[in-house]
N, C-alpha and C positions, 0 to 999 in steps of 0.2 A: 402196799399192805391191804390185804382184804380184811374188811370188818364184819362182813356178813350182813344180815338184815338190819336195817335201821330200827332203832328203838328209842323210846323217849330219854332213856339214860344214856345215849351214846356220848353226848358231850361230858358226862361225868366219867364215863370209861376212858375217853381220850385224856382228861385231866388225871385220872388216876394212873394211867399208863405213863404220862410225862412225869409225874411226881415219883413213881416207882423207878423210871430210868434215871432220874436225878439222884435218888437215893442210892441206886446201884453204883453210879459213878462216884459219889461222894464217899460212901461208906463200904463198897464192896459186897453188900448183902441187901436183900430186900425183905421186908415184912408185909407181905400182902394182906394178910388177915387184919393186922393193925390198921392199915390204910383203909381197907374197905369198911371196917367197923367205924372208923372215925368219920367217913363220909356218910355212912348210914346213920350215925348219931346226929349229924348235922341236918340231914334230909331224910327223915324217917320214911321207911318203905321204898327207899331209892332202888335197891337191888331186888326187884320183883322177878326178874327173869334169870333162870339158871344160865342161859346162854351168855349173858353180859359177864357173869363171873367166870365162866369157862374160858371166854375170849380173852380176859384180862390174864388169867393164868397161862393161856396158850401163848400170847404174845410175849409175856415176861419170860417164859421158858426159852422162847427163841432168842430173846435179847441176852439172857444170862448165857446161853450155850454158845453165842457168837461174840460175846464181849471178851476183852483181854484184860479183865480187872485182876 
């Protein structure tokens, strides 16, 4: 998996992707906005780069399109 340029929030992006993948497996759906806003609530100003958010959406789209949920 290519993640693009490293950013300070890369670790949070990976945690978000893991959480969303678990949510997809358990519930059969994902709420990306809710998860990103809850991370942002915990760590204000976390998502400063549009690329971080786009990367999360792109990777989740790939996972949703390839999963057999």
